[in-house]
Backbone as JSON Lines, residues from 0, in Angstrom:
{"i":0,"aa":"M","n":[0.82,-1.2,0.0],"ca":[0.0,-0.04,0.0],"c":[0.88,1.23,0.02]}
{"i":1,"aa":"K","n":[1.97,1.23,0.8],"ca":[2.91,2.33,0.89],"c":[3.49,2.62,-0.49]}
{"i":2,"aa":"K","n":[3.81,1.54,-1.19],"ca":[4.44,1.65,-2.5],"c":[3.53,2.27,-3.47]}
{"i":3,"aa":"L","n":[2.25,1.93,-3.4],"ca":[1.27,2.4,-4.24],"c":[1.0,3.84,-4.03]}
{"i":4,"aa":"L","n":[1.07,4.34,-2.74],"ca":[0.9,5.8,-2.42],"c":[2.17,6.59,-3.05]}
{"i":5,"aa":"I","n":[3.37,5.97,-2.8],"ca":[4.59,6.71,-3.29],"c":[4.55,6.77,-4.79]}
{"i":6,"aa":"V","n":[4.15,5.75,-5.51],"ca":[4.07,5.83,-6.99],"c":[2.94,6.78,-7.41]}
{"i":7,"aa":"A","n":[1.81,6.83,-6.69],"ca":[0.78,7.87,-6.99],"c":[1.37,9.29,-6.73]}
{"i":8,"aa":"A","n":[2.02,9.45,-5.62],"ca":[2.52,10.74,-5.39],"c":[3.58,11.25,-6.46]}
{"i":9,"aa":"I","n":[4.48,10.31,-6.9],"ca":[5.37,10.61,-7.95],"c":[4.66,10.98,-9.2]}
{"i":10,"aa":"A","n":[3.7,10.14,-9.52],"ca":[2.96,10.42,-10.82],"c":[2.26,11.74,-10.83]}
{"i":11,"aa":"T","n":[1.68,12.03,-9.61],"ca":[0.96,13.3,-9.47],"c":[1.93,14.5,-9.49]}
{"i":12,"aa":"L","n":[3.08,14.35,-8.9],"ca":[4.12,15.5,-9.12],"c":[4.56,15.58,-10.55]}
{"i":13,"aa":"G","n":[4.77,14.51,-11.23],"ca":[5.27,14.46,-12.61],"c":[4.17,15.22,-13.47]}
{"i":14,"aa":"A","n":[2.83,14.8,-13.22],"ca":[1.73,15.36,-13.87],"c":[1.65,16.89,-13.75]}
{"i":15,"aa":"C","n":[1.91,17.28,-12.43],"ca":[1.77,18.72,-12.1],"c":[2.92,19.47,-12.83]}
{"i":16,"aa":"H","n":[4.11,18.89,-12.88],"ca":[5.25,19.55,-13.56],"c":[4.91,19.62,-15.04]}
{"i":17,"aa":"W","n":[4.47,18.48,-15.66],"ca":[3.98,18.49,-17.02],"c":[3.01,19.51,-17.33]}
{"i":18,"aa":"A","n":[1.97,19.7,-16.49],"ca":[0.86,20.62,-16.63],"c":[1.42,22.05,-16.52]}
{"i":19,"aa":"R","n":[2.35,22.3,-15.61],"ca":[2.9,23.65,-15.34],"c":[3.72,24.0,-16.57]}
{"i":20,"aa":"E","n":[4.48,23.04,-17.16],"ca":[5.33,23.34,-18.36],"c":[4.4,23.75,-19.57]}
{"i":21,"aa":"K","n":[3.34,22.92,-19.68],"ca":[2.35,23.17,-20.8],"c":[1.76,24.57,-20.66]}
{"i":22,"aa":"A","n":[1.28,24.94,-19.43],"ca":[0.78,26.17,-19.11],"c":[1.68,27.35,-19.45]}
{"i":23,"aa":"N","n":[2.98,27.16,-18.93],"ca":[4.06,28.16,-19.28],"c":[4.24,28.39,-20.75]}
{"i":24,"aa":"N","n":[4.31,27.26,-21.45],"ca":[4.45,27.31,-22.89],"c":[3.23,27.99,-23.59]}
{"i":25,"aa":"A","n":[2.05,27.68,-23.15],"ca":[0.87,28.29,-23.71],"c":[0.84,29.79,-23.38]}
{"i":26,"aa":"A","n":[1.27,30.23,-22.16],"ca":[1.29,31.66,-21.83],"c":[2.28,32.36,-22.66]}
{"i":27,"aa":"N","n":[3.47,31.76,-22.87],"ca":[4.5,32.34,-23.63],"c":[4.03,32.49,-25.12]}
{"i":28,"aa":"K","n":[3.41,31.52,-25.66],"ca":[2.84,31.59,-27.05],"c":[1.8,32.7,-27.08]}
{"i":29,"aa":"T","n":[0.96,32.76,-26.15],"ca":[-0.12,33.79,-26.11],"c":[0.49,35.08,-25.99]}
{"i":30,"aa":"G","n":[1.52,35.27,-25.2],"ca":[2.13,36.6,-25.07],"c":[2.85,37.05,-26.4]}
{"i":31,"aa":"E","n":[3.42,36.08,-27.08],"ca":[3.94,36.4,-28.33],"c":[2.96,36.88,-29.36]}
{"i":32,"aa":"V","n":[1.86,36.08,-29.38],"ca":[0.75,36.49,-30.36],"c":[0.23,37.89,-30.01]}
{"i":33,"aa":"V","n":[-0.05,38.08,-28.73],"ca":[-0.54,39.45,-28.33],"c":[0.48,40.5,-28.7]}
{"i":34,"aa":"A","n":[1.73,40.33,-28.48],"ca":[2.71,41.32,-28.76],"c":[2.75,41.57,-30.3]}
{"i":35,"aa":"E","n":[2.72,40.51,-31.06],"ca":[2.73,40.71,-32.53],"c":[1.4,41.39,-33.05]}
{"i":36,"aa":"A","n":[0.27,41.09,-32.52],"ca":[-0.96,41.73,-32.84],"c":[-0.94,43.23,-32.48]}
{"i":37,"aa":"G","n":[-0.34,43.48,-31.3],"ca":[-0.31,44.86,-30.81],"c":[0.64,45.71,-31.73]}
{"i":38,"aa":"A","n":[1.78,45.1,-32.11],"ca":[2.68,45.86,-33.06],"c":[2.03,46.09,-34.45]}
{"i":39,"aa":"E","n":[1.3,44.99,-34.91],"ca":[0.64,45.16,-36.23],"c":[-0.53,46.2,-36.1]}
{"i":40,"aa":"F","n":[-1.24,46.28,-34.97],"ca":[-2.32,47.26,-34.79],"c":[-1.65,48.7,-34.8]}
{"i":41,"aa":"A","n":[-0.65,48.85,-33.96],"ca":[0.06,50.21,-33.99],"c":[0.54,50.62,-35.41]}
{"i":42,"aa":"D","n":[1.12,49.66,-36.08],"ca":[1.55,49.94,-37.43],"c":[0.47,50.31,-38.34]}
{"i":43,"aa":"G","n":[-0.67,49.51,-38.2],"ca":[-1.84,49.82,-39.01],"c":[-2.45,51.12,-38.65]}
{"i":44,"aa":"V","n":[-2.49,51.51,-37.43],"ca":[-2.91,52.83,-37.03],"c":[-2.12,53.98,-37.61]}
{"i":45,"aa":"A","n":[-0.81,53.82,-37.55],"ca":[0.16,54.79,-38.07],"c":[-0.07,55.0,-39.6]}
{"i":46,"aa":"K","n":[-0.19,53.77,-40.27],"ca":[-0.41,53.8,-41.72],"c":[-1.67,54.47,-42.04]}
{"i":47,"aa":"G","n":[-2.81,54.19,-41.24],"ca":[-4.09,54.67,-41.44],"c":[-4.11,56.3,-41.35]}
{"i":48,"aa":"V","n":[-3.34,56.75,-40.31],"ca":[-3.23,58.19,-40.12],"c":[-2.52,58.84,-41.34]}
{"i":49,"aa":"N","n":[-1.33,58.28,-41.69],"ca":[-0.7,58.86,-42.84],"c":[-1.44,58.76,-44.1]}
{"i":50,"aa":"K","n":[-2.2,57.63,-44.28],"ca":[-3.02,57.44,-45.53],"c":[-4.11,58.58,-45.53]}
{"i":51,"aa":"S","n":[-4.79,58.73,-44.4],"ca":[-5.95,59.62,-44.37],"c":[-5.52,61.04,-44.52]}
{"i":52,"aa":"M","n":[-4.26,61.44,-43.92],"ca":[-3.8,62.71,-44.03],"c":[-3.39,62.98,-45.45]}
{"i":53,"aa":"Q","n":[-2.79,61.99,-46.14],"ca":[-2.37,62.16,-47.53],"c":[-3.52,62.61,-48.44]}
{"i":54,"aa":"Q","n":[-4.7,62.07,-48.14],"ca":[-5.87,62.31,-48.92],"c":[-6.41,63.76,-48.62]}
{"i":55,"aa":"S","n":[-6.19,64.28,-47.4],"ca":[-6.84,65.53,-47.05],"c":[-5.88,66.69,-47.08]}
{"i":56,"aa":"V","n":[-4.72,66.61,-47.57],"ca":[-3.75,67.62,-47.71],"c":[-3.74,67.99,-49.29]}
{"i":57,"aa":"S","n":[-4.04,69.23,-49.62],"ca":[-4.07,69.59,-51.02],"c":[-3.01,70.71,-51.31]}
{"i":58,"aa":"L","n":[-2.47,70.64,-52.44],"ca":[-1.39,71.56,-52.86],"c":[-2.08,72.45,-53.95]}
{"i":59,"aa":"S","n":[-2.02,73.77,-53.77],"ca":[-2.68,74.56,-54.77],"c":[-2.05,74.51,-56.18]}
{"i":60,"aa":"D","n":[-2.8,74.77,-57.13],"ca":[-2.39,74.69,-58.58],"c":[-1.22,75.63,-58.78]}
{"i":61,"aa":"T","n":[-1.26,76.81,-58.1],"ca":[-0.17,77.76,-58.2],"c":[1.13,77.23,-57.84]}
{"i":62,"aa":"L","n":[1.21,76.43,-56.69],"ca":[2.39,75.83,-56.18],"c":[2.92,74.66,-57.12]}
{"i":63,"aa":"R","n":[1.88,73.96,-57.72],"ca":[2.18,72.9,-58.6],"c":[2.92,73.45,-59.86]}
{"i":64,"aa":"V","n":[2.4,74.61,-60.33],"ca":[2.89,75.23,-61.55],"c":[4.3,75.71,-61.26]}
{"i":65,"aa":"K","n":[4.58,76.16,-60.02],"ca":[5.87,76.64,-59.65],"c":[6.9,75.47,-59.51]}
{"i":66,"aa":"G","n":[6.48,74.18,-59.57],"ca":[7.39,73.05,-59.6],"c":[7.36,72.22,-58.32]}
{"i":67,"aa":"L","n":[6.42,72.43,-57.41],"ca":[6.34,71.62,-56.22],"c":[5.41,70.43,-56.42]}
{"i":68,"aa":"Q","n":[5.89,69.29,-55.81],"ca":[5.14,68.09,-55.75],"c":[5.26,67.54,-54.36]}
{"i":69,"aa":"M","n":[4.14,66.95,-53.81],"ca":[4.11,66.39,-52.43],"c":[4.4,64.91,-52.44]}
{"i":70,"aa":"G","n":[5.16,64.52,-51.48],"ca":[5.38,63.12,-51.12],"c":[4.7,62.68,-49.9]}
{"i":71,"aa":"Q","n":[5.44,62.09,-49.01],"ca":[4.81,61.55,-47.76],"c":[4.45,62.79,-46.88]}
{"i":72,"aa":"I","n":[3.42,62.6,-46.11],"ca":[2.89,63.49,-45.11],"c":[2.75,62.95,-43.8]}
{"i":73,"aa":"T","n":[3.33,63.5,-42.72],"ca":[3.26,62.97,-41.44],"c":[2.73,64.07,-40.41]}
{"i":74,"aa":"L","n":[2.25,63.53,-39.32],"ca":[1.74,64.38,-38.2],"c":[2.6,64.13,-37.0]}
{"i":75,"aa":"G","n":[2.85,65.23,-36.25],"ca":[3.59,65.0,-35.08],"c":[3.04,66.04,-34.04]}
{"i":76,"aa":"S","n":[3.71,66.14,-32.94],"ca":[3.31,67.07,-31.86],"c":[4.55,67.81,-31.35]}
{"i":77,"aa":"V","n":[4.4,69.15,-31.09],"ca":[5.45,70.0,-30.67],"c":[4.77,70.94,-29.7]}
{"i":78,"aa":"N","n":[5.69,71.66,-28.87],"ca":[5.31,72.8,-28.06],"c":[4.11,72.42,-27.17]}
{"i":79,"aa":"D","n":[3.99,71.26,-26.53],"ca":[3.04,70.84,-25.72],"c":[1.59,70.7,-26.37]}
{"i":80,"aa":"G","n":[1.59,70.63,-27.72],"ca":[0.38,70.49,-28.48],"c":[0.14,68.98,-28.85]}
{"i":81,"aa":"T","n":[-0.91,68.69,-29.54],"ca":[-1.25,67.36,-30.01],"c":[-1.6,67.39,-31.51]}
{"i":82,"aa":"D","n":[-0.83,66.75,-32.28],"ca":[-0.94,66.72,-33.75],"c":[-1.04,68.13,-34.24]}
{"i":83,"aa":"N","n":[0.03,68.96,-33.9],"ca":[0.03,70.34,-34.28],"c":[1.22,70.58,-35.27]}
{"i":84,"aa":"L","n":[1.85,69.53,-35.63],"ca":[3.02,69.67,-36.58],"c":[2.74,68.82,-37.79]}
{"i":85,"aa":"L","n":[2.67,69.5,-38.9],"ca":[2.5,68.82,-40.21],"c":[3.82,68.77,-40.98]}
{"i":86,"aa":"S","n":[4.36,67.67,-41.26],"ca":[5.66,67.5,-42.06],"c":[5.22,67.02,-43.42]}
{"i":87,"aa":"V","n":[5.67,67.87,-44.46],"ca":[5.41,67.52,-45.81],"c":[6.66,67.28,-46.6]}
{"i":88,"aa":"Y","n":[6.79,66.17,-47.23],"ca":[7.96,65.91,-48.12],"c":[7.67,66.55,-49.46]}
{"i":89,"aa":"F","n":[8.5,67.58,-49.83],"ca":[8.37,68.25,-51.07],"c":[9.44,67.69,-52.02]}
{"i":90,"aa":"I","n":[8.97,67.61,-53.29],"ca":[9.84,67.31,-54.4],"c":[9.88,68.47,-55.26]}
{"i":91,"aa":"Y","n":[11.11,68.95,-55.5],"ca":[11.28,70.2,-56.39],"c":[11.47,69.81,-57.8]}
{"i":92,"aa":"N","n":[10.5,70.04,-58.65],"ca":[10.63,69.79,-60.05],"c":[11.07,71.1,-60.82]}
{"i":93,"aa":"A","n":[11.35,72.11,-60.1],"ca":[11.88,73.38,-60.6],"c":[12.57,74.03,-59.4]}
{"i":94,"aa":"D","n":[13.32,75.02,-59.64],"ca":[13.89,75.91,-58.56],"c":[12.78,76.56,-57.86]}
{"i":95,"aa":"V","n":[12.65,76.42,-56.55],"ca":[11.58,77.11,-55.84],"c":[12.08,77.83,-54.66]}
{"i":96,"aa":"N","n":[11.62,79.12,-54.48],"ca":[11.89,79.84,-53.3],"c":[10.72,80.73,-53.04]}
{"i":97,"aa":"T","n":[9.78,80.19,-52.1],"ca":[8.61,80.9,-51.83],"c":[8.08,80.68,-50.47]}
{"i":98,"aa":"S","n":[7.12,81.4,-50.06],"ca":[6.44,81.2,-48.75],"c":[5.23,80.48,-48.96]}
{"i":99,"aa":"V","n":[4.95,79.39,-48.13],"ca":[3.72,78.63,-48.25],"c":[2.84,78.77,-46.99]}
{"i":100,"aa":"T","n":[1.61,79.05,-47.13],"ca":[0.65,79.05,-46.03],"c":[-0.09,77.74,-45.98]}
{"i":101,"aa":"A","n":[-0.16,77.23,-44.73],"ca":[-0.92,75.98,-44.54],"c":[-2.15,76.41,-43.74]}
{"i":102,"aa":"R","n":[-3.33,76.07,-44.22],"ca":[-4.56,76.34,-43.49],"c":[-5.24,75.02,-43.14]}
{"i":103,"aa":"V","n":[-5.75,74.92,-41.9],"ca":[-6.49,73.76,-41.44],"c":[-7.93,74.09,-41.32]}
{"i":104,"aa":"L","n":[-8.78,73.18,-41.94],"ca":[-10.21,73.36,-41.96],"c":[-10.87,72.22,-41.36]}
{"i":105,"aa":"D","n":[-11.96,72.44,-40.56],"ca":[-12.66,71.32,-39.99],"c":[-13.64,70.72,-40.98]}
{"i":106,"aa":"E","n":[-14.36,69.7,-40.61],"ca":[-15.29,69.05,-41.51],"c":[-16.36,69.97,-42.07]}
{"i":107,"aa":"Q","n":[-16.64,71.15,-41.35],"ca":[-17.67,72.09,-41.96],"c":[-16.98,73.12,-42.81]}
{"i":108,"aa":"G","n":[-15.66,73.07,-42.91],"ca":[-15.01,74.05,-43.72],"c":[-14.53,75.22,-42.96]}
{"i":109,"aa":"L","n":[-14.7,75.26,-41.65],"ca":[-14.23,76.32,-40.8],"c":[-12.74,76.19,-40.53]}
{"i":110,"aa":"E","n":[-12.07,77.4,-40.75],"ca":[-10.62,77.37,-40.4],"c":[-10.32,77.41,-38.91]}
{"i":111,"aa":"Y","n":[-9.34,76.58,-38.52],"ca":[-8.99,76.7,-37.05],"c":[-7.48,76.52,-36.93]}
{"i":112,"aa":"G","n":[-6.78,76.76,-38.02],"ca":[-5.28,76.73,-37.87],"c":[-4.67,77.38,-39.19]}
{"i":113,"aa":"R","n":[-3.6,78.19,-38.92],"ca":[-2.95,78.83,-40.07],"c":[-1.46,79.04,-39.62]}
{"i":114,"aa":"T","n":[-0.55,78.66,-40.6],"ca":[0.88,79.02,-40.37],"c":[1.54,79.09,-41.67]}
{"i":115,"aa":"K","n":[2.77,79.68,-41.66],"ca":[3.54,79.79,-42.93],"c":[4.97,79.1,-42.7]}
{"i":116,"aa":"A","n":[5.46,78.74,-43.82],"ca":[6.8,78.15,-43.93],"c":[7.49,78.54,-45.17]}
{"i":117,"aa":"S","n":[8.81,78.85,-45.11],"ca":[9.55,79.11,-46.28],"c":[10.03,77.87,-46.95]}
{"i":118,"aa":"I","n":[9.81,77.77,-48.29],"ca":[10.1,76.56,-49.06],"c":[11.19,77.06,-50.03]}
{"i":119,"aa":"S","n":[12.32,76.31,-50.0],"ca":[13.4,76.69,-50.93],"c":[14.08,75.34,-51.31]}
{"i":120,"aa":"G","n":[14.3,75.22,-52.54],"ca":[15.0,74.03,-53.18],"c":[15.2,74.18,-54.63]}
{"i":121,"aa":"K","n":[16.29,73.45,-54.98],"ca":[16.63,73.44,-56.46],"c":[15.99,72.26,-57.2]}
{"i":122,"aa":"K","n":[15.84,72.35,-58.44],"ca":[15.23,71.29,-59.26],"c":[16.02,70.03,-58.95]}
{"i":123,"aa":"G","n":[15.29,69.02,-58.74],"ca":[15.89,67.68,-58.44],"c":[16.11,67.39,-57.01]}
{"i":124,"aa":"E","n":[15.94,68.35,-56.14],"ca":[16.03,68.14,-54.66],"c":[14.71,67.78,-54.06]}
{"i":125,"aa":"A","n":[14.82,67.36,-52.92],"ca":[13.52,66.99,-52.14],"c":[13.84,67.02,-50.63]}
{"i":126,"aa":"G","n":[12.81,67.15,-49.85],"ca":[13.06,67.15,-48.4],"c":[11.73,67.49,-47.63]}
{"i":127,"aa":"F","n":[11.79,67.25,-46.34],"ca":[10.67,67.55,-45.44],"c":[10.61,69.08,-45.13]}
{"i":128,"aa":"V","n":[9.42,69.66,-45.08],"ca":[9.19,70.95,-44.56],"c":[8.2,70.85,-43.49]}
{"i":129,"aa":"D","n":[8.47,71.53,-42.26],"ca":[7.5,71.42,-41.14],"c":[6.7,72.63,-41.0]}
{"i":130,"aa":"F","n":[5.43,72.43,-40.83],"ca":[4.44,73.5,-40.65],"c":[4.08,73.37,-39.15]}
{"i":131,"aa":"V","n":[4.39,74.29,-38.35],"ca":[4.16,74.29,-36.85],"c":[2.96,75.13,-36.61]}
{"i":132,"aa":"F","n":[2.0,74.56,-36.04],"ca":[0.72,75.3,-35.75],"c":[0.74,75.59,-34.32]}
{"i":133,"aa":"D","n":[-0.14,76.52,-33.89],"ca":[-0.47,76.85,-32.41],"c":[-0.74,75.55,-31.74]}
{"i":134,"aa":"K","n":[-0.27,75.5,-30.47],"ca":[-0.39,74.21,-29.76],"c":[-1.94,73.84,-29.53]}
{"i":135,"aa":"R","n":[-2.84,74.75,-29.74],"ca":[-4.28,74.5,-29.61],"c":[-4.84,73.92,-30.89]}
{"i":136,"aa":"T","n":[-4.07,73.97,-31.98],"ca":[-4.5,73.38,-33.26],"c":[-4.21,71.88,-33.31]}
{"i":137,"aa":"N","n":[-5.24,71.08,-33.31],"ca":[-5.11,69.59,-33.27],"c":[-5.58,69.16,-34.62]}
{"i":138,"aa":"I","n":[-4.72,68.78,-35.52],"ca":[-5.02,68.42,-36.84],"c":[-5.69,67.06,-36.78]}
{"i":139,"aa":"A","n":[-6.98,66.98,-36.9],"ca":[-7.71,65.68,-36.87],"c":[-7.65,65.06,-38.26]}
{"i":140,"aa":"T","n":[-7.84,63.73,-38.23],"ca":[-7.79,63.0,-39.51],"c":[-8.88,63.43,-40.54]}
{"i":141,"aa":"K","n":[-10.0,63.99,-40.01],"ca":[-11.11,64.35,-40.87],"c":[-10.92,65.82,-41.26]}
{"i":142,"aa":"S","n":[-9.86,66.45,-40.92],"ca":[-9.6,67.83,-41.23],"c":[-8.99,67.93,-42.69]}
{"i":143,"aa":"K","n":[-9.18,69.07,-43.23],"ca":[-8.51,69.35,-44.57],"c":[-7.51,70.36,-44.42]}
{"i":144,"aa":"V","n":[-6.33,70.17,-45.11],"ca":[-5.22,71.16,-44.97],"c":[-4.99,71.6,-46.36]}
{"i":145,"aa":"I","n":[-4.95,72.93,-46.56],"ca":[-4.76,73.45,-47.87],"c":[-3.4,74.18,-47.85]}
{"i":146,"aa":"L","n":[-2.51,73.87,-48.77],"ca":[-1.19,74.58,-48.98],"c":[-1.27,75.46,-50.13]}
{"i":147,"aa":"Q","n":[-0.96,76.75,-49.94],"ca":[-1.09,77.78,-50.93],"c":[-0.1,78.84,-50.78]}
{"i":148,"aa":"P","n":[0.12,79.66,-51.79],"ca":[1.18,80.68,-51.63],"c":[0.66,81.82,-50.6]}
C-alpha cells in the first residue's frame, strides 16, 4: 500500500510539472501572439493616419505650376500640443523659393489653424518641410489642410 501511495505521489508530481510546463508554454505563445498583434495594430494605425492625411492635404495649382510636388505627409506634436506639426515631403521639379501658407479646416470648412513656412529648393532636390501650428490646433484625421502661396 505504501508503495502504491509513493508511486501515486510521484505520478501526481510528474503530472503537475508537465501541466505547469504546458501552461507556461501556452502563456509564452499567447504573449508572443498578443505582442505581434499589438505591433501590427500600432503599425496599422500609423499607416491609417498617414493615408488619411495624404488624402486631405491639397497643394494649390499655383504651387504645382511653380514646380512643387508632395510626397509623404506625417503628423507630429510640438510645443505641448497634440498633432500640431504637419511635415510635408516636397519634391522640387523646378527651382523654388517661396512662402507657403498651410490652413487647417474642420469638417464644416471652418478654419482653425494657419501657419507659414519658407520653401526653398533646387530642381531635383527633395526634403521635409515642417508646418508648426499653435499648440491648440489639433489636426484631426477628418480635417482638410490646404497649402497655398
